[in-house]
C-alpha positions as CSV (number, residue, x, y, z in Angstrom):
1,X,101.8,115.8,94.0
2,X,99.3,113.0,93.6
3,X,99.8,111.4,97.0
4,X,99.8,114.7,98.8
5,X,96.5,114.0,100.7
6,X,97.0,110.3,101.1
7,X,96.2,110.8,104.8
8,X,93.0,112.7,104.2
9,X,90.7,112.8,107.2
10,X,92.9,110.7,109.4
11,X,92.4,111.2,113.1
12,X,95.2,112.9,115.1
13,X,97.4,110.6,117.1
14,X,98.7,111.6,120.6
15,X,102.2,111.7,119.3
16,X,101.2,114.1,116.5
17,X,99.3,116.4,118.9
18,X,102.4,116.5,121.2
19,X,104.6,117.3,118.2
20,X,102.2,120.1,117.1
21,X,102.3,121.6,120.6
22,X,106.1,121.5,120.7
23,X,106.6,123.0,117.3
24,X,104.0,125.7,117.9
25,X,105.6,126.7,121.2
26,X,109.0,127.0,119.4
27,X,107.3,129.5,117.1
28,X,107.5,127.5,113.9
29,X,105.5,128.7,110.9
30,X,102.4,126.9,109.8
31,X,103.9,125.7,106.6
32,X,106.9,124.1,108.4
33,X,104.7,122.5,111.0
34,X,102.4,121.1,108.4
35,X,105.4,119.6,106.5
36,X,106.9,118.2,109.7
37,X,103.6,116.4,110.5
38,X,102.8,115.5,106.9
39,X,99.4,117.1,107.2
40,X,97.8,120.0,105.3
41,X,98.2,123.5,106.6
42,X,94.4,123.7,107.0
43,X,94.3,120.6,109.1
44,X,97.1,121.9,111.3
45,X,95.4,125.3,111.6
46,X,92.1,123.7,112.7
47,X,93.7,121.4,115.2
48,X,95.8,124.3,116.7
49,X,92.8,126.5,117.0
50,X,90.8,123.7,118.7
51,X,93.7,123.3,121.2
52,X,94.1,127.1,121.7
53,X,97.6,127.2,120.3
54,X,98.9,130.3,118.6
55,X,100.6,129.6,115.3
56,X,103.2,131.9,113.8
57,X,102.0,133.7,110.7
58,X,105.4,133.4,108.9
59,X,105.5,132.2,105.3
């Protein structure tokens, strides 16, 4: 668990943004998207909100 936030405050790449948009449109849950992108749920939530993407509220 120590290396969990190794990528802390890293800027989003174009590839990550594309993947976020794709996964969000598929209706994936926040937790699953965060795991797929190796980013925190909070980071994914903030980025999705900034891009106007709806994220499924599944757990």
